[in-house]
Chimera marker file (.cmm) of the C-alpha trace (Angstrom):
<marker_set name="trace">
<marker id="1" x="33.619" y="-1.841" z="39.850" r="1" g="1" b="0" radius="0.5"/>
<marker id="2" x="30.272" y="-2.478" z="40.954" r="1" g="1" b="0" radius="0.5"/>
<marker id="3" x="28.816" y="-5.862" z="40.781" r="1" g="1" b="0" radius="0.5"/>
<marker id="4" x="24.938" y="-5.855" z="40.534" r="1" g="1" b="0" radius="0.5"/>
<marker id="5" x="22.920" y="-9.473" z="40.742" r="1" g="1" b="0" radius="0.5"/>
<marker id="6" x="19.561" y="-10.217" z="39.529" r="1" g="1" b="0" radius="0.5"/>
<marker id="7" x="17.630" y="-13.289" z="39.033" r="1" g="1" b="0" radius="0.5"/>
<marker id="8" x="17.462" y="-15.170" z="35.947" r="1" g="1" b="0" radius="0.5"/>
<marker id="9" x="13.968" y="-14.688" z="35.481" r="1" g="1" b="0" radius="0.5"/>
<marker id="10" x="14.556" y="-10.806" z="35.340" r="1" g="1" b="0" radius="0.5"/>
<marker id="11" x="17.588" y="-11.407" z="32.985" r="1" g="1" b="0" radius="0.5"/>
<marker id="12" x="15.731" y="-13.202" z="30.485" r="1" g="1" b="0" radius="0.5"/>
<marker id="13" x="13.094" y="-10.391" z="30.329" r="1" g="1" b="0" radius="0.5"/>
<marker id="14" x="15.438" y="-7.945" z="29.826" r="1" g="1" b="0" radius="0.5"/>
<marker id="15" x="17.088" y="-9.780" z="27.018" r="1" g="1" b="0" radius="0.5"/>
<marker id="16" x="13.409" y="-10.558" z="25.456" r="1" g="1" b="0" radius="0.5"/>
<marker id="17" x="12.595" y="-6.934" z="25.503" r="1" g="1" b="0" radius="0.5"/>
<marker id="18" x="16.247" y="-6.149" z="24.133" r="1" g="1" b="0" radius="0.5"/>
<marker id="19" x="15.824" y="-8.556" z="21.197" r="1" g="1" b="0" radius="0.5"/>
<marker id="20" x="12.087" y="-7.221" z="20.700" r="1" g="1" b="0" radius="0.5"/>
<marker id="21" x="13.882" y="-3.821" z="20.142" r="1" g="1" b="0" radius="0.5"/>
<marker id="22" x="16.365" y="-5.177" z="17.925" r="1" g="1" b="0" radius="0.5"/>
<marker id="23" x="13.557" y="-6.623" z="15.743" r="1" g="1" b="0" radius="0.5"/>
<marker id="24" x="11.663" y="-3.374" z="15.480" r="1" g="1" b="0" radius="0.5"/>
<marker id="25" x="14.890" y="-1.674" z="14.458" r="1" g="1" b="0" radius="0.5"/>
<marker id="26" x="15.622" y="-3.922" z="11.839" r="1" g="1" b="0" radius="0.5"/>
<marker id="27" x="12.210" y="-3.755" z="10.484" r="1" g="1" b="0" radius="0.5"/>
<marker id="28" x="12.098" y="0.021" z="10.413" r="1" g="1" b="0" radius="0.5"/>
<marker id="29" x="15.229" y="0.147" z="8.659" r="1" g="1" b="0" radius="0.5"/>
<marker id="30" x="14.107" y="-2.412" z="6.063" r="1" g="1" b="0" radius="0.5"/>
<marker id="31" x="11.054" y="0.065" z="5.631" r="1" g="1" b="0" radius="0.5"/>
<marker id="32" x="13.063" y="2.882" z="5.315" r="1" g="1" b="0" radius="0.5"/>
<marker id="33" x="15.420" y="1.596" z="2.735" r="1" g="1" b="0" radius="0.5"/>
<marker id="34" x="12.456" y="0.350" z="0.669" r="1" g="1" b="0" radius="0.5"/>
<marker id="35" x="11.816" y="2.958" z="-1.927" r="1" g="1" b="0" radius="0.5"/>
<marker id="36" x="8.135" y="4.216" z="-1.864" r="1" g="1" b="0" radius="0.5"/>
<marker id="37" x="7.311" y="3.288" z="-5.193" r="1" g="1" b="0" radius="0.5"/>
<marker id="38" x="7.476" y="-0.436" z="-3.857" r="1" g="1" b="0" radius="0.5"/>
<marker id="39" x="5.729" y="0.428" z="-0.761" r="1" g="1" b="0" radius="0.5"/>
<marker id="40" x="2.522" y="-1.024" z="0.148" r="1" g="1" b="0" radius="0.5"/>
<marker id="41" x="0.041" y="0.250" z="2.904" r="1" g="1" b="0" radius="0.5"/>
<marker id="42" x="-2.830" y="-1.631" z="4.966" r="1" g="1" b="0" radius="0.5"/>
<marker id="43" x="-6.150" y="0.199" z="5.857" r="1" g="1" b="0" radius="0.5"/>
<marker id="44" x="-4.346" y="1.068" z="9.370" r="1" g="1" b="0" radius="0.5"/>
<marker id="45" x="-1.488" y="2.929" z="7.735" r="1" g="1" b="0" radius="0.5"/>
<marker id="46" x="-3.287" y="4.919" z="5.403" r="1" g="1" b="0" radius="0.5"/>
<marker id="47" x="-5.879" y="5.888" z="8.202" r="1" g="1" b="0" radius="0.5"/>
<marker id="48" x="-2.954" y="7.078" z="10.506" r="1" g="1" b="0" radius="0.5"/>
<marker id="49" x="-1.214" y="8.622" z="7.719" r="1" g="1" b="0" radius="0.5"/>
<marker id="50" x="-4.377" y="10.830" z="6.577" r="1" g="1" b="0" radius="0.5"/>
<marker id="51" x="-5.765" y="10.715" z="9.872" r="1" g="1" b="0" radius="0.5"/>
<marker id="52" x="-9.041" y="9.735" z="8.769" r="1" g="1" b="0" radius="0.5"/>
<marker id="53" x="-11.375" y="7.176" z="9.897" r="1" g="1" b="0" radius="0.5"/>
<marker id="54" x="-12.142" y="3.759" z="8.544" r="1" g="1" b="0" radius="0.5"/>
<marker id="55" x="-15.561" y="5.354" z="7.011" r="1" g="1" b="0" radius="0.5"/>
<marker id="56" x="-14.028" y="8.143" z="5.360" r="1" g="1" b="0" radius="0.5"/>
<marker id="57" x="-11.117" y="5.550" z="3.656" r="1" g="1" b="0" radius="0.5"/>
<marker id="58" x="-14.045" y="3.145" z="2.447" r="1" g="1" b="0" radius="0.5"/>
<marker id="59" x="-15.736" y="6.475" z="0.908" r="1" g="1" b="0" radius="0.5"/>
<marker id="60" x="-12.561" y="7.130" z="-0.948" r="1" g="1" b="0" radius="0.5"/>
<marker id="61" x="-12.558" y="4.008" z="-2.201" r="1" g="1" b="0" radius="0.5"/>
<marker id="62" x="-16.285" y="3.964" z="-3.057" r="1" g="1" b="0" radius="0.5"/>
<marker id="63" x="-15.744" y="7.072" z="-4.862" r="1" g="1" b="0" radius="0.5"/>
<marker id="64" x="-12.776" y="5.833" z="-6.776" r="1" g="1" b="0" radius="0.5"/>
<marker id="65" x="-10.404" y="8.743" z="-5.196" r="1" g="1" b="0" radius="0.5"/>
<marker id="66" x="-7.893" y="6.044" z="-3.926" r="1" g="1" b="0" radius="0.5"/>
<marker id="67" x="-6.945" y="2.885" z="-6.145" r="1" g="1" b="0" radius="0.5"/>
<marker id="68" x="-6.771" y="-0.058" z="-3.695" r="1" g="1" b="0" radius="0.5"/>
<marker id="69" x="-5.771" y="-4.209" z="-3.973" r="1" g="1" b="0" radius="0.5"/>
<marker id="70" x="-7.650" y="-6.855" z="-1.963" r="1" g="1" b="0" radius="0.5"/>
<marker id="71" x="-6.766" y="-10.009" z="-0.796" r="1" g="1" b="0" radius="0.5"/>
<marker id="72" x="-9.317" y="-11.784" z="0.870" r="1" g="1" b="0" radius="0.5"/>
<marker id="73" x="-10.715" y="-9.088" z="3.012" r="1" g="1" b="0" radius="0.5"/>
<marker id="74" x="-7.264" y="-7.515" z="3.431" r="1" g="1" b="0" radius="0.5"/>
<marker id="75" x="-7.106" y="-3.862" z="1.736" r="1" g="1" b="0" radius="0.5"/>
<marker id="76" x="-3.913" y="-2.688" z="0.382" r="1" g="1" b="0" radius="0.5"/>
<marker id="77" x="-2.784" y="0.495" z="-0.978" r="1" g="1" b="0" radius="0.5"/>
<marker id="78" x="0.095" y="1.730" z="-3.257" r="1" g="1" b="0" radius="0.5"/>
<marker id="79" x="1.980" y="4.524" z="-1.008" r="1" g="1" b="0" radius="0.5"/>
<marker id="80" x="2.754" y="6.367" z="-4.640" r="1" g="1" b="0" radius="0.5"/>
<marker id="81" x="-1.053" y="6.284" z="-4.715" r="1" g="1" b="0" radius="0.5"/>
<marker id="82" x="-1.504" y="8.037" z="-1.285" r="1" g="1" b="0" radius="0.5"/>
<marker id="83" x="0.822" y="10.461" z="-2.361" r="1" g="1" b="0" radius="0.5"/>
<marker id="84" x="-0.656" y="11.541" z="-5.961" r="1" g="1" b="0" radius="0.5"/>
<marker id="85" x="-4.203" y="11.356" z="-3.695" r="1" g="1" b="0" radius="0.5"/>
<marker id="86" x="-2.594" y="14.493" z="-1.410" r="1" g="1" b="0" radius="0.5"/>
<marker id="87" x="-0.615" y="16.129" z="-4.134" r="1" g="1" b="0" radius="0.5"/>
<marker id="88" x="-4.307" y="16.171" z="-5.831" r="1" g="1" b="0" radius="0.5"/>
<marker id="89" x="-5.794" y="17.453" z="-3.339" r="1" g="1" b="0" radius="0.5"/>
<marker id="90" x="-3.158" y="20.236" z="-2.308" r="1" g="1" b="0" radius="0.5"/>
<marker id="91" x="-4.393" y="23.695" z="-2.282" r="1" g="1" b="0" radius="0.5"/>
<marker id="92" x="-1.406" y="26.404" z="-3.164" r="1" g="1" b="0" radius="0.5"/>
<marker id="93" x="-1.993" y="29.640" z="-1.791" r="1" g="1" b="0" radius="0.5"/>
<marker id="94" x="-0.677" y="32.598" z="-3.754" r="1" g="1" b="0" radius="0.5"/>
<marker id="95" x="2.031" y="34.754" z="-2.402" r="1" g="1" b="0" radius="0.5"/>
<marker id="96" x="2.870" y="32.402" z="0.789" r="1" g="1" b="0" radius="0.5"/>
<link id1="1" id2="2" r="1" g="1" b="0" radius="0.2"/>
<link id1="2" id2="3" r="1" g="1" b="0" radius="0.2"/>
<link id1="3" id2="4" r="1" g="1" b="0" radius="0.2"/>
<link id1="4" id2="5" r="1" g="1" b="0" radius="0.2"/>
<link id1="5" id2="6" r="1" g="1" b="0" radius="0.2"/>
<link id1="6" id2="7" r="1" g="1" b="0" radius="0.2"/>
<link id1="7" id2="8" r="1" g="1" b="0" radius="0.2"/>
<link id1="8" id2="9" r="1" g="1" b="0" radius="0.2"/>
<link id1="9" id2="10" r="1" g="1" b="0" radius="0.2"/>
<link id1="10" id2="11" r="1" g="1" b="0" radius="0.2"/>
<link id1="11" id2="12" r="1" g="1" b="0" radius="0.2"/>
<link id1="12" id2="13" r="1" g="1" b="0" radius="0.2"/>
<link id1="13" id2="14" r="1" g="1" b="0" radius="0.2"/>
<link id1="14" id2="15" r="1" g="1" b="0" radius="0.2"/>
<link id1="15" id2="16" r="1" g="1" b="0" radius="0.2"/>
<link id1="16" id2="17" r="1" g="1" b="0" radius="0.2"/>
<link id1="17" id2="18" r="1" g="1" b="0" radius="0.2"/>
<link id1="18" id2="19" r="1" g="1" b="0" radius="0.2"/>
<link id1="19" id2="20" r="1" g="1" b="0" radius="0.2"/>
<link id1="20" id2="21" r="1" g="1" b="0" radius="0.2"/>
<link id1="21" id2="22" r="1" g="1" b="0" radius="0.2"/>
<link id1="22" id2="23" r="1" g="1" b="0" radius="0.2"/>
<link id1="23" id2="24" r="1" g="1" b="0" radius="0.2"/>
<link id1="24" id2="25" r="1" g="1" b="0" radius="0.2"/>
<link id1="25" id2="26" r="1" g="1" b="0" radius="0.2"/>
<link id1="26" id2="27" r="1" g="1" b="0" radius="0.2"/>
<link id1="27" id2="28" r="1" g="1" b="0" radius="0.2"/>
<link id1="28" id2="29" r="1" g="1" b="0" radius="0.2"/>
<link id1="29" id2="30" r="1" g="1" b="0" radius="0.2"/>
<link id1="30" id2="31" r="1" g="1" b="0" radius="0.2"/>
<link id1="31" id2="32" r="1" g="1" b="0" radius="0.2"/>
<link id1="32" id2="33" r="1" g="1" b="0" radius="0.2"/>
<link id1="33" id2="34" r="1" g="1" b="0" radius="0.2"/>
<link id1="34" id2="35" r="1" g="1" b="0" radius="0.2"/>
<link id1="35" id2="36" r="1" g="1" b="0" radius="0.2"/>
<link id1="36" id2="37" r="1" g="1" b="0" radius="0.2"/>
<link id1="37" id2="38" r="1" g="1" b="0" radius="0.2"/>
<link id1="38" id2="39" r="1" g="1" b="0" radius="0.2"/>
<link id1="39" id2="40" r="1" g="1" b="0" radius="0.2"/>
<link id1="40" id2="41" r="1" g="1" b="0" radius="0.2"/>
<link id1="41" id2="42" r="1" g="1" b="0" radius="0.2"/>
<link id1="42" id2="43" r="1" g="1" b="0" radius="0.2"/>
<link id1="43" id2="44" r="1" g="1" b="0" radius="0.2"/>
<link id1="44" id2="45" r="1" g="1" b="0" radius="0.2"/>
<link id1="45" id2="46" r="1" g="1" b="0" radius="0.2"/>
<link id1="46" id2="47" r="1" g="1" b="0" radius="0.2"/>
<link id1="47" id2="48" r="1" g="1" b="0" radius="0.2"/>
<link id1="48" id2="49" r="1" g="1" b="0" radius="0.2"/>
<link id1="49" id2="50" r="1" g="1" b="0" radius="0.2"/>
<link id1="50" id2="51" r="1" g="1" b="0" radius="0.2"/>
<link id1="51" id2="52" r="1" g="1" b="0" radius="0.2"/>
<link id1="52" id2="53" r="1" g="1" b="0" radius="0.2"/>
<link id1="53" id2="54" r="1" g="1" b="0" radius="0.2"/>
<link id1="54" id2="55" r="1" g="1" b="0" radius="0.2"/>
<link id1="55" id2="56" r="1" g="1" b="0" radius="0.2"/>
<link id1="56" id2="57" r="1" g="1" b="0" radius="0.2"/>
<link id1="57" id2="58" r="1" g="1" b="0" radius="0.2"/>
<link id1="58" id2="59" r="1" g="1" b="0" radius="0.2"/>
<link id1="59" id2="60" r="1" g="1" b="0" radius="0.2"/>
<link id1="60" id2="61" r="1" g="1" b="0" radius="0.2"/>
<link id1="61" id2="62" r="1" g="1" b="0" radius="0.2"/>
<link id1="62" id2="63" r="1" g="1" b="0" radius="0.2"/>
<link id1="63" id2="64" r="1" g="1" b="0" radius="0.2"/>
<link id1="64" id2="65" r="1" g="1" b="0" radius="0.2"/>
<link id1="65" id2="66" r="1" g="1" b="0" radius="0.2"/>
<link id1="66" id2="67" r="1" g="1" b="0" radius="0.2"/>
<link id1="67" id2="68" r="1" g="1" b="0" radius="0.2"/>
<link id1="68" id2="69" r="1" g="1" b="0" radius="0.2"/>
<link id1="69" id2="70" r="1" g="1" b="0" radius="0.2"/>
<link id1="70" id2="71" r="1" g="1" b="0" radius="0.2"/>
<link id1="71" id2="72" r="1" g="1" b="0" radius="0.2"/>
<link id1="72" id2="73" r="1" g="1" b="0" radius="0.2"/>
<link id1="73" id2="74" r="1" g="1" b="0" radius="0.2"/>
<link id1="74" id2="75" r="1" g="1" b="0" radius="0.2"/>
<link id1="75" id2="76" r="1" g="1" b="0" radius="0.2"/>
<link id1="76" id2="77" r="1" g="1" b="0" radius="0.2"/>
<link id1="77" id2="78" r="1" g="1" b="0" radius="0.2"/>
<link id1="78" id2="79" r="1" g="1" b="0" radius="0.2"/>
<link id1="79" id2="80" r="1" g="1" b="0" radius="0.2"/>
<link id1="80" id2="81" r="1" g="1" b="0" radius="0.2"/>
<link id1="81" id2="82" r="1" g="1" b="0" radius="0.2"/>
<link id1="82" id2="83" r="1" g="1" b="0" radius="0.2"/>
<link id1="83" id2="84" r="1" g="1" b="0" radius="0.2"/>
<link id1="84" id2="85" r="1" g="1" b="0" radius="0.2"/>
<link id1="85" id2="86" r="1" g="1" b="0" radius="0.2"/>
<link id1="86" id2="87" r="1" g="1" b="0" radius="0.2"/>
<link id1="87" id2="88" r="1" g="1" b="0" radius="0.2"/>
<link id1="88" id2="89" r="1" g="1" b="0" radius="0.2"/>
<link id1="89" id2="90" r="1" g="1" b="0" radius="0.2"/>
<link id1="90" id2="91" r="1" g="1" b="0" radius="0.2"/>
<link id1="91" id2="92" r="1" g="1" b="0" radius="0.2"/>
<link id1="92" id2="93" r="1" g="1" b="0" radius="0.2"/>
<link id1="93" id2="94" r="1" g="1" b="0" radius="0.2"/>
<link id1="94" id2="95" r="1" g="1" b="0" radius="0.2"/>
<link id1="95" id2="96" r="1" g="1" b="0" radius="0.2"/>
</marker_set>
């Protein structure tokens, strides 16, 4: 059996990084367990999901294409509304 020794600061950094990973996994699991109908997305989430710019998302709001909720300066979107938006804009190809 090999014994490896490291400085206490290096050990603490490893423990902190592992704790950070554990926290992220717990958050991901909680998000995965949350039904789509109960999830709220912020601007960044929607922009990444739709692969659009902040300005395009603003245009969708201005044109009333995507419903949203605003708390202070922060904007939120129901995940189900984003799904409806995608389905509404779905173009089916015949014989595909």
